[in-house]
N, C-alpha and C positions, 0 to 999 in steps of 0.2 A: 200076690201083692195086688192091691187095688190101685186104680188110677189116683185116688185121693192120697194113698200112702206114697206113691211115686212122686206126686206133686209136692208133698210135704218134705220128702227126702231131697228133692231138687231145690226147694226153697231153703232148706237148712244149709245145703252146700253153697248156694249163691250168697247167703248171709254170712257164712263162715269166711268167704273170700273178700267180704267188704264191698261187694259190687252194688249193694243197694244204698250205700252211704253217699252223701253229696261229695262231689269231687273225685269219685272213683275213676280210675283209668279205663274201666270197662262199664260205663253206665248202661244199665239195663232198660233202655228206652224202647218203646214199640218199634221204632225204625231200626235200631241196632239189633234187636232180637229177630226182626223179619229178615234183615240182611244176613245175619248169622244162620238162620234157618235155611235160607236158600244156598248159602255157601256149603253147609253140611249136606244138603240134598245133592248138590253137585258132586260132592265127594262120594256119595253113594253111587252116582252114575258112573264115576271113574272105574268102579269095579266091573263094569260091563262094557267099557269103551271098545275093547277088541275081542270080547268073548260073550257067549250067551249065558255063561254061569260064572259066579264069583270064584276066583281062584283061591281066595282066603276067606272062608266063612266067618272066622273070628274077627278079622278086620272089617268085614261087611257089618257084622253085628255091632261093632263099636261105632261105626258111622250111623247106623240106624238108631242107636241109642242117643247119639248127639242130636239127630233130627227130632226125636221124641222129646228130649230135654228142652230144646228151644221152643218147640211147639207147646209144651205144657206151660212154660214160663210166659209165653206170649198170651196164651189163653187165660192164665191166672191174672196177669196184670189188667186184662180187659174184663174180668169177672165172668168168663165163659166157662161153663161146665162142659168139658169135652165129652164126657160120657153121654150127657143129654144131647149135645149137638150132634154127635154121631148117630144116636138113635133117631133124632128128628130128620137128619139127612137120609138115613136109610129108608124112613117112611116116605119121604119125598121121592127117592129113587125107585121105590117099589111101584109108585104110581106113574112113572115115566115110561115112554116107549123108547126102546133101544134099537 
């Protein structure tokens, strides 16, 4: 599945929940999405709080999926092509000294 297909599936889900309609109890604003992204990233970190490996790979996969979903939505509402952004960032990083 491509990133574009994943984004379309994410948007269909968000629309089905009514989160894009005015007055939604879960407004999909940039600030709310950025906060949610960080909260989900923290949940990824919890899997490694007392261990070097995740004890439950399925639970970790679920949290990683949540991170990706919020990231895709935040990129979408800002008109950012994540695939292009990743490739441009990799190009910049290849030229950096580490």
